[in-house]
Each structure stands twice: as C-alpha cells, then as structure tokens.
DOROSE-571555 format. One record per residue (C-alpha): residue number from 0; x, y, z negated. Coordinates in steps of 0.2 Angstrom, whole numbers, plus 5000, padded with zeros to 4 digits. Example, Ala and Ser with C-alpha at 12.3 -4.5 7.8 and 13.67 -1.06 7.14 Angstrom:
SITE   guke   east   north     up
SITE      0   5062    4978   4961
SITE      1   5068    4995   4964
//
This chain:
SITE   guke   east   north     up
SITE      0   5254    5249   4927
SITE      1   5238    5249   4917
SITE      2   5243    5253   4899
SITE      3   5232    5252   4883
SITE      4   5238    5263   4868
SITE      5   5234    5257   4850
SITE      6   5239    5272   4839
SITE      7   5229    5282   4826
SITE      8   5239    5298   4827
SITE      9   5233    5309   4841
SITE     10   5249    5318   4842
SITE     11   5258    5302   4845
SITE     12   5245    5297   4858
SITE     13   5248    5313   4868
SITE     14   5267    5310   4867
SITE     15   5266    5293   4873
SITE     16   5255    5298   4888
SITE     17   5267    5312   4892
SITE     18   5282    5300   4892
SITE     19   5273    5287   4902
SITE     20   5269    5300   4915
SITE     21   5287    5306   4916
SITE     22   5293    5288   4918
SITE     23   5281    5283   4932
SITE     24   5267    5294   4938
SITE     25   5258    5278   4943
SITE     26   5256    5273   4925
SITE     27   5238    5273   4919
SITE     28   5233    5274   4901
SITE     29   5216    5265   4901
SITE     30   5212    5267   4883
SITE     31   5218    5275   4867
SITE     32   5212    5266   4851
SITE     33   5215    5270   4833
SITE     34   5208    5256   4823
SITE     35   5209    5237   4822
SITE     36   5190    5235   4825
SITE     37   5190    5246   4840
SITE     38   5205    5237   4847
SITE     39   5198    5220   4845
SITE     40   5182    5225   4852
SITE     41   5191    5232   4868
SITE     42   5202    5217   4870
SITE     43   5187    5205   4869
SITE     44   5177    5215   4882
SITE     45   5190    5220   4895
SITE     46   5203    5212   4906
SITE     47   5220    5211   4899
SITE     48   5230    5227   4903
SITE     49   5248    5226   4910
SITE     50   5255    5232   4894
SITE     51   5250    5237   4876
SITE     52   5259    5251   4866
SITE     53   5255    5248   4848
SITE     54   5258    5256   4831
SITE     55   5259    5245   4816
SITE     56   5249    5256   4803
SITE     57   5232    5260   4809
SITE     58   5217    5269   4801
SITE     59   5210    5253   4795
SITE     60   5225    5242   4791
SITE     61   5239    5233   4799
SITE     62   5239    5230   4818
SITE     63   5245    5213   4815
SITE     64   5227    5209   4810
SITE     65   5222    5211   4828
SITE     66   5232    5196   4833
SITE     67   5223    5186   4820
SITE     68   5206    5192   4827
SITE     69   5208    5190   4845
SITE     70   5220    5183   4858
SITE     71   5232    5196   4865
SITE     72   5237    5191   4883
SITE     73   5246    5207   4887
SITE     74   5265    5210   4883
SITE     75   5266    5222   4868
SITE     76   5279    5236   4864
SITE     77   5278    5241   4846
SITE     78   5281    5260   4843
SITE     79   5282    5263   4824
SITE     80   5291    5273   4811
SITE     81   5295    5257   4801
SITE     82   5309    5246   4805
SITE     83   5305    5232   4792
SITE     84   5292    5224   4803
SITE     85   5304    5219   4817
SITE     86   5304    5200   4814
SITE     87   5285    5199   4812
SITE     88   5283    5209   4828
SITE     89   5293    5198   4839
SITE     90   5284    5183   4832
SITE     91   5269    5189   4841
SITE     92   5269    5194   4859
SITE     93   5281    5208   4858
SITE     94   5293    5214   4872
SITE     95   5302    5227   4862
SITE     96   5301    5237   4845
SITE     97   5304    5255   4846
SITE     98   5306    5267   4831
SITE     99   5298    5284   4831
SITE    100   5302    5297   4838
SITE    101   5301    5287   4854
SITE    102   5314    5292   4867
SITE    103   5310    5292   4885
SITE    104   5325    5281   4890
SITE    105   5321    5268   4877
SITE    106   5303    5267   4882
SITE    107   5308    5266   4900
SITE    108   5320    5252   4896
SITE    109   5307    5243   4886
SITE    110   5294    5244   4900
SITE    111   5306    5237   4912
SITE    112   5306    5221   4902
SITE    113   5288    5218   4906
SITE    114   5294    5211   4923
SITE    115   5302    5197   4913
SITE    116   5289    5196   4899
SITE    117   5290    5180   4889
SITE    118   5276    5168   4887
SITE    119   5268    5164   4870
SITE    120   5275    5147   4871
SITE    121   5293    5154   4870
SITE    122   5304    5146   4857
SITE    123   5311    5154   4842
SITE    124   5328    5155   4852
SITE    125   5319    5167   4863
SITE    126   5314    5176   4848
SITE    127   5332    5177   4841
SITE    128   5338    5183   4858
SITE    129   5325    5198   4858
SITE    130   5329    5203   4840
SITE    131   5348    5202   4845
SITE    132   5345    5213   4860
SITE    133   5335    5225   4850
SITE    134   5349    5227   4838
SITE    135   5340    5220   4823
SITE    136   5351    5205   4822
SITE    137   5370    5206   4825
SITE    138   5377    5192   4836
SITE    139   5388    5180   4826
SITE    140   5380    5185   4810
SITE    141   5363    5176   4807
SITE    142   5352    5161   4813
SITE    143   5333    5158   4812
SITE    144   5328    5144   4801
SITE    145   5311    5137   4798
SITE    146   5303    5134   4781
SITE    147   5287    5126   4784
SITE    148   5277    5139   4794
SITE    149   5288    5153   4789
SITE    150   5304    5159   4798
SITE    151   5319    5165   4788
SITE    152   5335    5174   4793
SITE    153   5351    5165   4786
SITE    154   5368    5173   4787
SITE    155   5380    5161   4797
SITE    156   5393    5164   4783
SITE    157   5382    5154   4771
SITE    158   5380    5139   4783
SITE    159   5391    5124   4779
SITE    160   5388    5114   4794
SITE    161   5375    5111   4808
SITE    162   5370    5094   4814
SITE    163   5357    5086   4825
SITE    164   5346    5071   4822
SITE    165   5332    5064   4833
SITE    166   5333    5079   4844
SITE    167   5331    5091   4830
SITE    168   5345    5103   4824
SITE    169   5348    5107   4806
SITE    170   5358    5120   4796
SITE    171   5365    5114   4780
SITE    172   5368    5126   4766
SITE    173   5378    5125   4749
SITE    174   5367    5116   4736
SITE    175   5362    5103   4750
SITE    176   5348    5114   4757
SITE    177   5343    5109   4775
SITE    178   5333    5119   4787
SITE    179   5327    5114   4804
SITE    180   5331    5125   4819
SITE    181   5323    5128   4835
SITE    182   5340    5130   4844
SITE    183   5351    5116   4850
SITE    184   5369    5114   4845
SITE    185   5374    5120   4862
SITE    186   5365    5136   4859
SITE    187   5371    5138   4841
SITE    188   5389    5135   4846
SITE    189   5389    5151   4857
SITE    190   5385    5162   4842
SITE    191   5398    5156   4830
SITE    192   5415    5162   4825
SITE    193   5427    5149   4833
SITE    194   5440    5152   4820
SITE    195   5428    5146   4806
SITE    196   5417    5133   4815
SITE    197   5422    5118   4826
SITE    198   5411    5106   4836
SITE    199   5418    5090   4831
SITE    200   5406    5079   4842
SITE    201   5389    5081   4850
SITE    202   5380    5079   4834
SITE    203   5390    5091   4822
SITE    204   5397    5108   4820
SITE    205   5407    5111   4804
SITE    206   5414    5126   4795
SITE    207   5432    5125   4789
SITE    208   5427    5128   4771
SITE    209   5415    5114   4771
SITE    210   5428    5101   4775
SITE    211   5433    5092   4758
SITE    212   5443    5078   4764
SITE    213   5449    5070   4780
SITE    214   5451    5051   4782
SITE    215   5460    5042   4797
SITE    216   5447    5032   4807
SITE    217   5448    5020   4821
SITE    218   5454    5025   4839
SITE    219   5463    5040   4833
SITE    220   5448    5048   4826
SITE    221   5445    5057   4809
SITE    222   5431    5055   4797
SITE    223   5426    5071   4787
SITE    224   5420    5071   4770
SITE    225   5409    5087   4769
SITE    226   5403    5098   4755
SITE    227   5388    5097   4753
SITE    228   5388    5079   4758
SITE    229   5381    5074   4775
SITE    230   5368    5061   4778
SITE    231   5376    5056   4794
SITE    232   5394    5051   4797
SITE    233   5404    5067   4802
SITE    234   5417    5059   4814
SITE    235   5428    5069   4825
SITE    236   5427    5062   4842
SITE    237   5442    5055   4851
SITE    238   5441    5068   4865
SITE    239   5440    5082   4852
SITE    240   5453    5076   4840
SITE    241   5468    5086   4848
SITE    242   5458    5102   4848
SITE    243   5452    5099   4831
SITE    244   5470    5097   4825
SITE    245   5475    5114   4833
SITE    246   5460    5122   4826
SITE    247   5465    5116   4808
SITE    248   5482    5124   4811
SITE    249   5474    5140   4817
SITE    250   5480    5138   4835
//
C-alpha cells in the first residue's frame, strides 16, 4: 500500500513509519509533508495514494484547508491529539479518527477499513455509522440533523417525534423546531429506545411523552394529538393498533 503522511512533527512521522512497517512490510511511505502548501502541491502533481495519514494541526494551519484547496481522492485516516474535530473529520473523506499516541492495533484496524472505503457521495447516514463505530457517538443517544449547510448532533431524548413527507425525514423538537434528516425512518427506528418510541405508521415515529391526547378514529384506529403539534395527521394504523396499546401499557 502506498501511503502519504501529512504531519509536521518529525517524531510523529517516524513513529507512523515504524508502525506501518510493523503492520505490513509492503507498506510504502511515498511522502511526508508538514504544511498545507506542500500537501496541496503534492496532491495536485501526483497520482492519489492508497491512503493518507493526516494530522489536523500543521505548521501553517489546519489540515482541513487542504480539502478546500484540492480534491482528495484517497481515503484519509486522521491521527491527532485532539478529539473535538471528529465530526468535521468524517464530513470529509475520513476512514477513521485516531488519537495520539497511536497504537499499532488501532492503526491496523483503521487501515483494514480502506478495503471498504466509502465514496464521497456517501450519505450522512454513513457518516453517523462511522462516528458510532469510532466511539464518538453512542448508539441510541444522538441523531444527525441538517441546519442549512451545517450538520448538528441532537440527543434523541430531545426529539418529540419523527415523521416523513415527500421522501424526506424530519426530527421535531420541543418548541416546534423541525430538522431534516438524511436517514429514513426505517434507519432511525433501529437506533431508538423501543420503550420510549413507537412506529405508529409508515410516516410517524412518536415518543411516549409527546402524546398529549388520543382520539378514537375510524376502523379501530387512533388519532394522536402531539406536543408540539404535527403538521400531518398522526394516526396509528390498523395493523399497528394492537402493538401500540401494548406499548402504552409497557408490555
């Protein structure tokens, strides 16, 4: 594997070279660059490597600037002493996010992911999965929501209900704040606490605490009044009504 290292500390470069050789003697470090300028120049003038190992803080600024100055086609493993950039790292072409001091076993596991490297067109659901696998998001705890061009982490405990409309899923928060998601309700449902959330139909997943009132509806169905109010009718489907009643009773 041909590997490019973007790291401004020579001691860190030497350690990475040593670890790479220990993991696989065929690993070849084809460059070690310490600045944004030199990295951009190298990437513009050379074929994409098989892998890039990249620190975040370089001699002339943040390595995220590299992604704005040139297109990076190779998968990236971030190796840094700072954990607060994990979300930003996975929004680019990151395979993994390792904290210094790097351990050989962690680096080897990260490199193994290259065989399954994601494309840049991956959805934010893939981003969520990578963050969860890396341990920066605990399953059943948070969901990614979009706010314009920004992406925000929202605690699931804060969501009142989820619904879909025109093939777009939304998370609705207290105060009637609504955020579009890149995940389908099917995907979201797997990450929810079933004792607190229930899929009442194909369009809605509601939280117990968000149910303000239940009204008898036609064909043994139940219409829910939610808090905050829903723009669409939240009606428990006939097929789901028996399970819904059991769920309300804690069964």
